[in-house]
FIKOLZA-1660 file (N, C-alpha, C; in steps of 0.1 Angstrom, whole numbers, plus 5000, padded with zeros to 4 digits):
% residues 238
   i   px   py   pz ch aa at
   1 5005 4987 4999  A  M  N
   1 4998 4998 4998  A  M CA
   1 5012 5013 4999  A  M  C
   2 5002 5023 4993  A  T  N
   2 5012 5034 4992  A  T CA
   2 5003 5044 5002  A  T  C
   3 5010 5052 5011  A  S  N
   3 5001 5056 5022  A  S CA
   3 5006 5070 5020  A  S  C
   4 4997 5079 5022  A  C  N
   4 5002 5096 5024  A  C CA
   4 4993 5101 5035  A  C  C
   5 4998 5116 5044  A  A  N
   5 4992 5122 5052  A  A CA
   5 4988 5133 5044  A  A  C
   6 4978 5142 5048  A  I  N
   6 4975 5161 5042  A  I CA
   6 4973 5167 5057  A  I  C
   7 4982 5179 5050  A  M  N
   7 4981 5187 5061  A  M CA
   7 4986 5200 5059  A  M  C
   8 4979 5210 5064  A  Q  N
   8 4981 5223 5063  A  Q CA
   8 4995 5229 5066  A  Q  C
   9 5005 5234 5057  A  P  N
   9 5019 5242 5062  A  P CA
   9 5012 5248 5072  A  P  C
  10 5022 5245 5085  A  T  N
  10 5022 5258 5098  A  T CA
  10 5028 5262 5103  A  T  C
  11 5039 5268 5112  A  Y  N
  11 5044 5272 5113  A  Y CA
  11 5059 5267 5120  A  Y  C
  12 5067 5261 5120  A  L  N
  12 5073 5254 5130  A  L CA
  12 5062 5247 5140  A  L  C
  13 5057 5232 5131  A  P  N
  13 5047 5223 5142  A  P CA
  13 5049 5219 5146  A  P  C
  14 5043 5207 5156  A  W  N
  14 5049 5204 5173  A  W CA
  14 5052 5190 5168  A  W  C
  15 5053 5185 5176  A  S  N
  15 5060 5172 5171  A  S CA
  15 5051 5163 5167  A  S  C
  16 5043 5163 5169  A  G  N
  16 5031 5153 5160  A  G CA
  16 5030 5156 5153  A  G  C
  17 5031 5169 5144  A  Y  N
  17 5031 5172 5131  A  Y CA
  17 5043 5160 5125  A  Y  C
  18 5050 5157 5132  A  F  N
  18 5064 5148 5124  A  F CA
  18 5062 5135 5128  A  F  C
  19 5056 5133 5139  A  H  N
  19 5052 5117 5139  A  H CA
  19 5044 5113 5127  A  H  C
  20 5032 5120 5124  A  L  N
  20 5023 5114 5115  A  L CA
  20 5030 5115 5104  A  L  C
  21 5038 5130 5097  A  A  N
  21 5051 5126 5084  A  A CA
  21 5058 5111 5082  A  A  C
  22 5062 5106 5094  A  S  N
  22 5074 5096 5101  A  S CA
  22 5061 5088 5091  A  S  C
  23 5055 5083 5092  A  K  N
  23 5048 5070 5092  A  K CA
  23 5042 5069 5075  A  K  C
  24 5045 5073 5066  A  V  N
  24 5035 5079 5052  A  V CA
  24 5050 5080 5044  A  V  C
  25 5041 5076 5034  A  D  N
  25 5049 5075 5017  A  D CA
  25 5055 5092 5014  A  D  C
  26 5042 5097 5015  A  T  N
  26 5038 5104 5004  A  T CA
  26 5033 5118 5016  A  T  C
  27 5034 5130 5023  A  F  N
  27 5028 5141 5027  A  F CA
  27 5023 5152 5017  A  F  C
  28 5015 5155 5020  A  V  N
  28 5005 5169 5012  A  V CA
  28 5004 5176 5019  A  V  C
  29 5013 5189 5017  A  F  N
  29 5008 5207 5021  A  F CA
  29 4995 5211 5017  A  F  C
  30 4987 5209 5026  A  L  N
  30 4973 5212 5025  A  L CA
  30 4972 5230 5022  A  L  C
  31 4984 5235 5008  A  D  N
  31 4981 5248 5011  A  D CA
  31 4964 5257 5003  A  D  C
  32 4955 5245 4999  A  D  N
  32 4944 5253 4988  A  D CA
  32 4934 5252 4996  A  D  C
  33 4932 5258 5009  A  V  N
  33 4921 5261 5019  A  V CA
  33 4920 5269 5026  A  V  C
  34 4910 5276 5026  A  Q  N
  34 4913 5290 5037  A  Q CA
  34 4919 5291 5046  A  Q  C
  35 4929 5301 5045  A  F  N
  35 4935 5311 5058  A  F CA
  35 4931 5307 5064  A  F  C
  36 4934 5304 5082  A  E  N
  36 4922 5310 5093  A  E CA
  36 4935 5317 5108  A  E  C
  37 4930 5331 5104  A  R  N
  37 4940 5341 5115  A  R CA
  37 4935 5333 5128  A  R  C
  38 4951 5336 5135  A  S  N
  38 4952 5332 5152  A  S CA
  38 4953 5318 5154  A  S  C
  39 4957 5314 5140  A  S  N
  39 4956 5295 5141  A  S CA
  39 4975 5291 5141  A  S  C
  40 4973 5278 5139  A  W  N
  40 4988 5276 5139  A  W CA
  40 5000 5280 5124  A  W  C
  41 4988 5283 5114  A  Q  N
  41 4992 5282 5100  A  Q CA
  41 5001 5294 5100  A  Q  C
  42 5004 5303 5113  A  S  N
  42 5014 5321 5108  A  S CA
  42 5021 5321 5124  A  S  C
  43 5023 5309 5134  A  R  N
  43 5023 5311 5148  A  R CA
  43 5023 5297 5152  A  R  C
  44 5035 5296 5169  A  N  N
  44 5035 5288 5172  A  N CA
  44 5040 5292 5187  A  N  C
  45 5042 5283 5196  A  N  N
  45 5048 5282 5211  A  N CA
  45 5062 5278 5213  A  N  C
  46 5069 5284 5219  A  I  N
  46 5084 5279 5219  A  I CA
  46 5089 5280 5236  A  I  C
  47 5097 5280 5246  A  L  N
  47 5100 5272 5261  A  L CA
  47 5106 5292 5262  A  L  C
  48 5102 5301 5271  A  C  N
  48 5108 5310 5274  A  C CA
  48 5106 5315 5290  A  C  C
  49 5121 5309 5298  A  N  N
  49 5116 5316 5309  A  N CA
  49 5101 5303 5310  A  N  C
  50 5103 5290 5313  A  G  N
  50 5098 5284 5318  A  G CA
  50 5083 5280 5311  A  G  C
  51 5074 5294 5302  A  Q  N
  51 5068 5293 5303  A  Q CA
  51 5064 5299 5280  A  Q  C
  52 5050 5291 5279  A  A  N
  52 5053 5289 5268  A  A CA
  52 5054 5308 5258  A  A  C
  53 5063 5305 5249  A  H  N
  53 5066 5319 5247  A  H CA
  53 5061 5320 5228  A  H  C
  54 5050 5328 5224  A  L  N
  54 5045 5328 5209  A  L CA
  54 5053 5337 5204  A  L  C
  55 5054 5326 5193  A  L  N
  55 5061 5334 5178  A  L CA
  55 5047 5335 5168  A  L  C
  56 5050 5347 5160  A  A  N
  56 5038 5350 5150  A  A CA
  56 5045 5356 5142  A  A  C
  57 5039 5351 5126  A  V  N
  57 5049 5359 5112  A  V CA
  57 5033 5369 5110  A  V  C
  58 5040 5378 5107  A  P  N
  58 5025 5388 5107  A  P CA
  58 5026 5387 5091  A  P  C
  59 5011 5388 5091  A  V  N
  59 5012 5387 5072  A  V CA
  59 4997 5393 5069  A  V  C
  60 4995 5403 5053  A  K  N
  60 4995 5409 5055  A  K CA
  60 4975 5412 5052  A  K  C
  61 4972 5422 5056  A  Q  N
  61 4952 5415 5050  A  Q CA
  61 4950 5410 5043  A  Q  C
  62 4938 5402 5043  A  A  N
  62 4934 5396 5033  A  A CA
  62 4917 5392 5035  A  A  C
  63 4910 5392 5021  A  P  N
  63 4895 5387 5023  A  P CA
  63 4897 5374 5026  A  P  C
  64 4885 5371 5040  A  L  N
  64 4885 5360 5042  A  L CA
  64 4883 5347 5036  A  L  C
  65 4882 5350 5025  A  Q  N
  65 4880 5333 5015  A  Q CA
  65 4896 5332 5008  A  Q  C
  66 4907 5343 5013  A  T  N
  66 4917 5338 5002  A  T CA
  66 4922 5327 5014  A  T  C
  67 4933 5318 5007  A  L  N
  67 4936 5301 5002  A  L CA
  67 4951 5307 5012  A  L  C
  68 4956 5297 5018  A  I  N
  68 4973 5295 5023  A  I CA
  68 4980 5297 5021  A  I  C
  69 4981 5291 5003  A  R  N
  69 4991 5297 4994  A  R CA
  69 4993 5308 4991  A  R  C
  70 4977 5316 4994  A  D  N
  70 4982 5329 4988  A  D CA
  70 4979 5344 5000  A  D  C
  71 4984 5341 5010  A  I  N
  71 4986 5346 5024  A  I CA
  71 5000 5352 5018  A  I  C
  72 5003 5366 5021  A  L  N
  72 5018 5373 5026  A  L CA
  72 5022 5378 5033  A  L  C
  73 5036 5374 5038  A  I  N
  73 5039 5383 5048  A  I CA
  73 5039 5391 5048  A  I  C
  74 5041 5402 5061  A  T  N
  74 5045 5419 5060  A  T CA
  74 5055 5418 5050  A  T  C
  75 5058 5431 5046  A  P  N
  75 5067 5434 5045  A  P CA
  75 5084 5442 5054  A  P  C
  76 5081 5443 5063  A  D  N
  76 5085 5443 5080  A  D CA
  76 5092 5431 5084  A  D  C
  77 5104 5434 5082  A  T  N
  77 5111 5421 5085  A  T CA
  77 5120 5423 5098  A  T  C
  78 5114 5430 5106  A  T  N
  78 5122 5428 5123  A  T CA
  78 5115 5420 5129  A  T  C
  79 5105 5414 5123  A  W  N
  79 5098 5394 5136  A  W CA
  79 5110 5388 5132  A  W  C
  80 5119 5385 5123  A  K  N
  80 5126 5376 5120  A  K CA
  80 5139 5374 5127  A  K  C
  81 5143 5391 5130  A  K  N
  81 5156 5393 5147  A  K CA
  81 5145 5393 5159  A  K  C
  82 5133 5393 5159  A  K  N
  82 5129 5385 5171  A  K CA
  82 5128 5370 5174  A  K  C
  83 5124 5362 5162  A  H  N
  83 5119 5352 5166  A  H CA
  83 5134 5349 5163  A  H  C
  84 5147 5349 5160  A  L  N
  84 5159 5342 5158  A  L CA
  84 5165 5345 5175  A  L  C
  85 5162 5359 5178  A  R  N
  85 5164 5364 5193  A  R CA
  85 5163 5356 5203  A  R  C
  86 5149 5354 5205  A  S  N
  86 5142 5343 5208  A  S CA
  86 5144 5330 5211  A  S  C
  87 5153 5321 5198  A  L  N
  87 5150 5312 5198  A  L CA
  87 5162 5311 5205  A  L  C
  88 5176 5322 5204  A  Q  N
  88 5190 5319 5207  A  Q CA
  88 5187 5317 5222  A  Q  C
  89 5184 5329 5233  A  M  N
  89 5179 5330 5247  A  M CA
  89 5171 5316 5250  A  M  C
  90 5162 5308 5241  A  A  N
  90 5151 5299 5245  A  A CA
  90 5162 5282 5245  A  A  C
  91 5170 5281 5234  A  Y  N
  91 5174 5270 5234  A  Y CA
  91 5189 5274 5232  A  Y  C
  92 5200 5276 5238  A  P  N
  92 5210 5278 5234  A  P CA
  92 5223 5267 5226  A  P  C
  93 5220 5253 5236  A  N  N
  93 5221 5242 5229  A  N CA
  93 5216 5243 5217  A  N  C
  94 5209 5245 5208  A  F  N
  94 5208 5246 5194  A  F CA
  94 5219 5253 5186  A  F  C
  95 5212 5263 5198  A  W  N
  95 5218 5281 5190  A  W CA
  95 5231 5278 5186  A  W  C
  96 5240 5272 5194  A  H  N
  96 5254 5270 5193  A  H CA
  96 5257 5256 5183  A  H  C
  97 5254 5250 5181  A  N  N
  97 5249 5238 5170  A  N CA
  97 5253 5246 5155  A  N  C
  98 5258 5251 5150  A  Q  N
  98 5266 5262 5141  A  Q CA
  98 5259 5253 5125  A  Q  C
  99 5258 5242 5123  A  T  N
  99 5250 5234 5110  A  T CA
  99 5235 5237 5115  A  T  C
 100 5231 5237 5123  A  L  N
 100 5213 5236 5126  A  L CA
 100 5212 5253 5126  A  L  C
 101 5222 5257 5133  A  R  N
 101 5216 5276 5132  A  R CA
 101 5217 5279 5120  A  R  C
 102 5229 5277 5117  A  D  N
 102 5232 5289 5100  A  D CA
 102 5220 5279 5093  A  D  C
 103 5216 5263 5093  A  Q  N
 103 5207 5263 5080  A  Q CA
 103 5195 5267 5080  A  Q  C
 104 5191 5270 5094  A  F  N
 104 5179 5276 5097  A  F CA
 104 5178 5291 5098  A  F  C
 105 5188 5298 5101  A  I  N
 105 5186 5308 5097  A  I CA
 105 5189 5316 5082  A  I  C
 106 5192 5308 5072  A  E  N
 106 5191 5304 5060  A  E CA
 106 5179 5303 5055  A  E  C
 107 5172 5299 5062  A  V  N
 107 5159 5299 5059  A  V CA
 107 5150 5309 5060  A  V  C
 108 5153 5313 5077  A  I  N
 108 5144 5317 5083  A  I CA
 108 5148 5334 5074  A  I  C
 109 5156 5338 5068  A  E  N
 109 5160 5352 5057  A  E CA
 109 5159 5350 5048  A  E  C
 110 5155 5343 5039  A  D  N
 110 5152 5335 5029  A  D CA
 110 5140 5345 5026  A  D  C
 111 5141 5358 5010  A  P  N
 111 5131 5365 5010  A  P CA
 111 5117 5361 5009  A  P  C
 112 5113 5351 5011  A  C  N
 112 5098 5347 5008  A  C CA
 112 5085 5352 5011  A  C  C
 113 5079 5359 5001  A  E  N
 113 5072 5368 4998  A  E CA
 113 5053 5359 5008  A  E  C
 114 5053 5343 5000  A  A  N
 114 5044 5337 5003  A  A CA
 114 5045 5327 5022  A  A  C
 115 5035 5332 5026  A  L  N
 115 5036 5321 5041  A  L CA
 115 5038 5309 5045  A  L  C
 116 5032 5299 5030  A  A  N
 116 5029 5287 5031  A  A CA
 116 5044 5281 5018  A  A  C
 117 5050 5294 5014  A  D  N
 117 5068 5295 5011  A  D CA
 117 5074 5292 5022  A  D  C
 118 5074 5300 5027  A  L  N
 118 5087 5295 5045  A  L CA
 118 5076 5287 5053  A  L  C
 119 5062 5284 5051  A  N  N
 119 5062 5273 5061  A  N CA
 119 5068 5259 5057  A  N  C
 120 5065 5254 5044  A  I  N
 120 5073 5246 5037  A  I CA
 120 5082 5242 5035  A  I  C
 121 5096 5254 5033  A  K  N
 121 5106 5255 5035  A  K CA
 121 5114 5253 5046  A  K  C
 122 5108 5256 5056  A  L  N
 122 5111 5252 5074  A  L CA
 122 5103 5239 5076  A  L  C
 123 5094 5230 5073  A  I  N
 123 5091 5223 5075  A  I CA
 123 5100 5208 5069  A  I  C
 124 5102 5215 5056  A  R  N
 124 5111 5208 5046  A  R CA
 124 5127 5203 5051  A  R  C
 125 5134 5214 5060  A  L  N
 125 5145 5212 5064  A  L CA
 125 5139 5203 5079  A  L  C
 126 5131 5206 5085  A  L  N
 126 5138 5196 5100  A  L CA
 126 5126 5185 5097  A  L  C
 127 5128 5181 5083  A  F  N
 127 5123 5168 5081  A  F CA
 127 5136 5162 5079  A  F  C
 128 5141 5168 5068  A  G  N
 128 5159 5159 5066  A  G CA
 128 5167 5160 5082  A  G  C
 129 5165 5168 5091  A  W  N
 129 5167 5168 5103  A  W CA
 129 5169 5155 5113  A  W  C
 130 5153 5155 5110  A  L  N
 130 5146 5142 5118  A  L CA
 130 5150 5129 5104  A  L  C
 131 5151 5133 5093  A  N  N
 131 5155 5117 5090  A  N CA
 131 5139 5113 5084  A  N  C
 132 5128 5122 5082  A  I  N
 132 5116 5119 5077  A  I CA
 132 5118 5115 5059  A  I  C
 133 5111 5107 5056  A  G  N
 133 5122 5102 5043  A  G CA
 133 5112 5105 5036  A  G  C
 134 5101 5108 5036  A  C  N
 134 5086 5107 5031  A  C CA
 134 5088 5118 5014  A  C  C
 135 5076 5117 5008  A  Q  N
 135 5077 5130 4994  A  Q CA
 135 5072 5135 5000  A  Q  C
 136 5071 5150 4993  A  T  N
 136 5067 5158 4998  A  T CA
 136 5058 5164 4982  A  T  C
 137 5045 5172 4985  A  I  N
 137 5037 5177 4972  A  I CA
 137 5032 5187 4975  A  I  C
 138 5026 5201 4973  A  R  N
 138 5021 5211 4980  A  R CA
 138 5003 5204 4971  A  R  C
 139 4995 5206 4978  A  A  N
 139 4980 5207 4972  A  A CA
 139 4974 5213 4963  A  A  C
 140 4984 5225 4960  A  S  N
 140 4977 5234 4949  A  S CA
 140 4982 5234 4936  A  S  C
 141 4992 5220 4937  A  E  N
 141 5001 5211 4926  A  E CA
 141 4997 5208 4918  A  E  C
 142 4985 5199 4924  A  L  N
 142 4979 5191 4918  A  L CA
 142 4964 5192 4916  A  L  C
 143 4958 5209 4921  A  G  N
 143 4946 5208 4906  A  G CA
 143 4934 5201 4915  A  G  C
 144 4933 5198 4929  A  C  N
 144 4920 5189 4927  A  C CA
 144 4907 5200 4939  A  C  C
 145 4898 5197 4928  A  A  N
 145 4884 5204 4936  A  A CA
 145 4874 5197 4948  A  A  C
 146 4866 5204 4951  A  G  N
 146 4859 5193 4964  A  G CA
 146 4861 5205 4979  A  G  C
 147 4858 5195 4988  A  S  N
 147 4857 5202 5002  A  S CA
 147 4860 5195 5009  A  S  C
 148 4866 5198 5025  A  R  N
 148 4865 5186 5031  A  R CA
 148 4866 5179 5029  A  R  C
 149 4859 5162 5025  A  S  N
 149 4867 5151 5023  A  S CA
 149 4865 5146 5007  A  S  C
 150 4855 5153 5001  A  E  N
 150 4859 5154 4988  A  E CA
 150 4875 5159 4981  A  E  C
 151 4877 5164 4989  A  H  N
 151 4885 5175 4984  A  H CA
 151 4898 5166 4987  A  H  C
 152 4900 5159 4997  A  L  N
 152 4911 5151 5005  A  L CA
 152 4909 5139 4997  A  L  C
 153 4896 5131 4989  A  T  N
 153 4895 5114 4986  A  T CA
 153 4900 5124 4973  A  T  C
 154 4897 5135 4969  A  H  N
 154 4906 5143 4952  A  H CA
 154 4923 5137 4953  A  H  C
 155 4922 5142 4961  A  I  N
 155 4939 5144 4967  A  I CA
 155 4948 5124 4966  A  I  C
 156 4939 5122 4975  A  C  N
 156 4943 5107 4977  A  C CA
 156 4947 5098 4963  A  C  C
 157 4936 5104 4954  A  H  N
 157 4933 5094 4942  A  H CA
 157 4942 5100 4932  A  H  C
 158 4949 5116 4932  A  A  N
 158 4960 5120 4927  A  A CA
 158 4972 5116 4926  A  A  C
 159 4971 5116 4933  A  I  N
 159 4987 5106 4941  A  I CA
 159 4987 5099 4941  A  I  C
 160 4976 5086 4941  A  R  N
 160 4977 5069 4939  A  R CA
 160 4979 5063 4954  A  R  C
 161 4973 5074 4964  A  A  N
 161 4971 5066 4975  A  A CA
 161 4963 5056 4980  A  A  C
 162 4965 5045 4989  A  D  N
 162 4956 5039 4985  A  D CA
 162 4956 5035 5004  A  D  C
 163 4967 5046 5014  A  K  N
 163 4960 5045 5023  A  K CA
 163 4965 5059 5031  A  K  C
 164 4949 5065 5039  A  Y  N
 164 4956 5076 5044  A  Y CA
 164 4952 5077 5061  A  Y  C
 165 4963 5084 5066  A  F  N
 165 4967 5088 5080  A  F CA
 165 4961 5100 5080  A  F  C
 166 4953 5098 5091  A  S  N
 166 4949 5109 5096  A  S CA
 166 4952 5116 5109  A  S  C
 167 4955 5125 5117  A  P  N
 167 4954 5130 5130  A  P CA
 167 4945 5127 5139  A  P  C
 168 4942 5120 5147  A  I  N
 168 4927 5116 5158  A  I CA
 168 4920 5129 5157  A  I  C
 169 4926 5146 5156  A  G  N
 169 4911 5151 5160  A  G CA
 169 4900 5156 5142  A  G  C
 170 4906 5148 5139  A  S  N
 170 4898 5147 5121  A  S CA
 170 4889 5139 5120  A  S  C
 171 4888 5127 5131  A  R  N
 171 4881 5114 5130  A  R CA
 171 4859 5118 5128  A  R  C
 172 4862 5125 5140  A  Q  N
 172 4839 5126 5135  A  Q CA
 172 4843 5137 5121  A  Q  C
 173 4842 5144 5115  A  Y  N
 173 4837 5148 5105  A  Y CA
 173 4845 5141 5093  A  Y  C
 174 4852 5129 5090  A  L  N
 174 4854 5121 5084  A  L CA
 174 4852 5111 5082  A  L  C
 175 4840 5102 5096  A  K  N
 175 4833 5095 5101  A  K CA
 175 4821 5095 5095  A  K  C
 176 4817 5113 5095  A  E  N
 176 4806 5119 5092  A  E CA
 176 4800 5118 5081  A  E  C
 177 4815 5126 5075  A  D  N
 177 4816 5122 5051  A  D CA
 177 4817 5110 5050  A  D  C
 178 4819 5101 5059  A  S  N
 178 4824 5083 5048  A  S CA
 178 4832 5083 5049  A  S  C
 179 4839 5091 5041  A  F  N
 179 4853 5089 5036  A  F CA
 179 4858 5074 5033  A  F  C
 180 4862 5067 5043  A  E  N
 180 4869 5056 5037  A  E CA
 180 4861 5048 5022  A  E  C
 181 4848 5050 5031  A  Q  N
 181 4838 5041 5020  A  Q CA
 181 4837 5051 5001  A  Q  C
 182 4837 5065 5006  A  I  N
 182 4834 5075 4994  A  I CA
 182 4847 5073 4987  A  I  C
 183 4859 5072 4995  A  A  N
 183 4873 5075 4990  A  A CA
 183 4877 5056 4984  A  A  C
 184 4878 5048 4993  A  G  N
 184 4879 5038 4984  A  G CA
 184 4893 5038 4989  A  G  C
 185 4894 5041 5000  A  V  N
 185 4908 5047 5011  A  V CA
 185 4908 5040 5027  A  V  C
 186 4917 5028 5024  A  K  N
 186 4920 5029 5042  A  K CA
 186 4925 5041 5050  A  K  C
 187 4914 5041 5060  A  L  N
 187 4915 5054 5069  A  L CA
 187 4924 5045 5079  A  L  C
 188 4932 5051 5090  A  E  N
 188 4939 5051 5098  A  E CA
 188 4943 5064 5108  A  E  C
 189 4940 5065 5123  A  F  N
 189 4947 5076 5129  A  F CA
 189 4955 5076 5130  A  F  C
 190 4965 5086 5134  A  S  N
 190 4976 5090 5144  A  S CA
 190 4972 5098 5152  A  S  C
 191 4975 5088 5170  A  E  N
 191 4976 5097 5177  A  E CA
 191 4988 5099 5186  A  E  C
 192 4997 5114 5182  A  F  N
 192 5004 5114 5193  A  F CA
 192 5002 5120 5207  A  F  C
 193 5012 5111 5216  A  I  N
 193 5007 5118 5230  A  I CA
 193 5022 5122 5236  A  I  C
 194 5025 5135 5236  A  P  N
 194 5036 5141 5242  A  P CA
 194 5039 5132 5251  A  P  C
 195 5049 5124 5253  A  E  N
 195 5057 5129 5270  A  E CA
 195 5068 5130 5276  A  E  C
 196 5068 5133 5284  A  I  N
 196 5077 5146 5299  A  I CA
 196 5094 5141 5290  A  I  C
 197 5103 5153 5286  A  H  N
 197 5111 5152 5284  A  H CA
 197 5118 5163 5293  A  H  C
 198 5132 5164 5288  A  A  N
 198 5134 5177 5299  A  A CA
 198 5133 5192 5290  A  A  C
 199 5134 5197 5298  A  Q  N
 199 5131 5213 5299  A  Q CA
 199 5140 5217 5308  A  Q  C
 200 5137 5232 5303  A  S  N
 200 5147 5240 5314  A  S CA
 200 5140 5258 5319  A  S  C
 201 5144 5251 5332  A  K  N
 201 5137 5266 5334  A  K CA
 201 5118 5264 5342  A  K  C
 202 5116 5255 5341  A  T  N
 202 5098 5247 5343  A  T CA
 202 5099 5241 5355  A  T  C
 203 5089 5244 5361  A  Q  N
 203 5084 5235 5372  A  Q CA
 203 5078 5223 5373  A  Q  C
 204 5066 5224 5358  A  G  N
 204 5065 5211 5351  A  G CA
 204 5064 5216 5339  A  G  C
 205 5057 5203 5331  A  F  N
 205 5061 5200 5318  A  F CA
 205 5050 5207 5310  A  F  C
 206 5057 5216 5304  A  V  N
 206 5049 5221 5290  A  V CA
 206 5047 5218 5278  A  V  C
 207 5039 5209 5271  A  S  N
 207 5036 5201 5262  A  S CA
 207 5028 5212 5248  A  S  C
 208 5028 5207 5235  A  H  N
 208 5027 5210 5227  A  H CA
 208 5034 5223 5225  A  H  C
 209 5044 5227 5222  A  L  N
 209 5054 5234 5220  A  L CA
 209 5063 5226 5204  A  L  C
 210 5063 5236 5196  A  S  N
 210 5075 5236 5189  A  S CA
 210 5081 5225 5185  A  S  C
 211 5087 5217 5172  A  V  N
 211 5091 5204 5182  A  V CA
 211 5108 5207 5179  A  V  C
 212 5108 5225 5177  A  I  N
 212 5123 5228 5184  A  I CA
 212 5124 5225 5199  A  I  C
 213 5115 5229 5205  A  D  N
 213 5114 5223 5219  A  D CA
 213 5121 5215 5229  A  D  C
 214 5121 5201 5218  A  V  N
 214 5127 5191 5218  A  V CA
 214 5141 5190 5211  A  V  C
 215 5137 5197 5199  A  I  N
 215 5155 5198 5194  A  I CA
 215 5165 5204 5203  A  I  C
 216 5159 5214 5209  A  G  N
 216 5168 5223 5213  A  G CA
 216 5172 5222 5226  A  G  C
 217 5162 5212 5235  A  H  N
 217 5167 5206 5251  A  H CA
 217 5168 5189 5250  A  H  C
 218 5170 5187 5239  A  C  N
 218 5171 5173 5238  A  C CA
 218 5183 5166 5228  A  C  C
 219 5188 5175 5219  A  G  N
 219 5194 5172 5204  A  G CA
 219 5185 5160 5199  A  G  C
 220 5193 5161 5183  A  L  N
 220 5183 5153 5170  A  L CA
 220 5181 5143 5172  A  L  C
 221 5192 5135 5178  A  A  N
 221 5192 5121 5176  A  A CA
 221 5179 5113 5187  A  A  C
 222 5178 5125 5203  A  F  N
 222 5164 5122 5207  A  F CA
 222 5153 5133 5207  A  F  C
 223 5151 5136 5197  A  A  N
 223 5142 5142 5189  A  A CA
 223 5137 5135 5181  A  A  C
 224 5147 5126 5169  A  E  N
 224 5139 5114 5157  A  E CA
 224 5134 5109 5167  A  E  C
 225 5138 5102 5180  A  D  N
 225 5136 5088 5183  A  D CA
 225 5117 5093 5190  A  D  C
 226 5117 5099 5192  A  Y  N
 226 5109 5111 5202  A  Y CA
 226 5097 5108 5194  A  Y  C
 227 5096 5115 5186  A  I  N
 227 5088 5118 5176  A  I CA
 227 5087 5104 5164  A  I  C
 228 5093 5088 5167  A  K  N
 228 5089 5083 5159  A  K CA
 228 5086 5068 5168  A  K  C
 229 5085 5073 5179  A  K  N
 229 5085 5059 5189  A  K CA
 229 5073 5050 5191  A  K  C
 230 5072 5037 5185  A  S  N
 230 5060 5030 5181  A  S CA
 230 5052 5027 5199  A  S  C
 231 5051 5037 5210  A  A  N
 231 5045 5040 5214  A  A CA
 231 5034 5047 5210  A  A  C
 232 5040 5054 5204  A  N  N
 232 5024 5064 5198  A  N CA
 232 5022 5055 5188  A  N  C
 233 5013 5051 5190  A  H  N
 233 5014 5041 5171  A  H CA
 233 4999 5046 5167  A  H  C
 234 4998 5043 5153  A  A  N
 234 4991 5047 5147  A  A CA
 234 4977 5036 5148  A  A  C
 235 4964 5039 5148  A  R  N
 235 4954 5031 5147  A  R CA
 235 4940 5026 5139  A  R  C
 236 4932 5022 5138  A  N  N
 236 4927 5020 5131  A  N CA
 236 4911 5024 5134  A  N  C
 237 4902 5030 5125  A  H  N
 237 4889 5038 5130  A  H CA
 237 4878 5030 5130  A  H  C
 238 4881 5021 5138  A  N  N
 238 4868 5010 5146  A  N CA
 238 4867 5012 5158  A  N  C
% end
């Protein structure tokens, strides 16, 4: 079977995003759906001084129905210095790794106009760091019509996937839409349960941060094992 996952390109995603990607042959960036303001599409949290600290990419105003692929970053680039400075302060071990630091800065400093372009470049960089070998493609390159499960169905057919891995949070609407029967694709759900790992300057574990938190505190080898571990397994829909 050829497996796929389909997810919106978000900014510096959390570990569960990469856990899902590690399970599939093809990962589709769902950039042809409506952009949601105040969502993870343009922001994420890291850990600073023991608390979640929000990093947000400023984007231009756009009509409500604007697709993710068409959302543009504001021309003011001061946010880049702020994000890099925050990461340097929050994760000195990560920052002192010259290879990782330089690769990350190169992507952040790249003059991307579109938010999706930036997010996808960062995610692909992190895929490489974490040895996630799936093929990647943007949904906008496939030209698939439809909404909700119909759209996912067309994407699966376009890339010839016969197994679809979904995050557990999408279970209800996929079942309501009878996705598996309509698509003729085997449906499995992946649930990532973040386990406690080392963090600095905090009295209790802060979960659901960007995967950069795991890398920054524990290193790449630990982070790769953390997101791929078999304990957080995919399960079927029954």
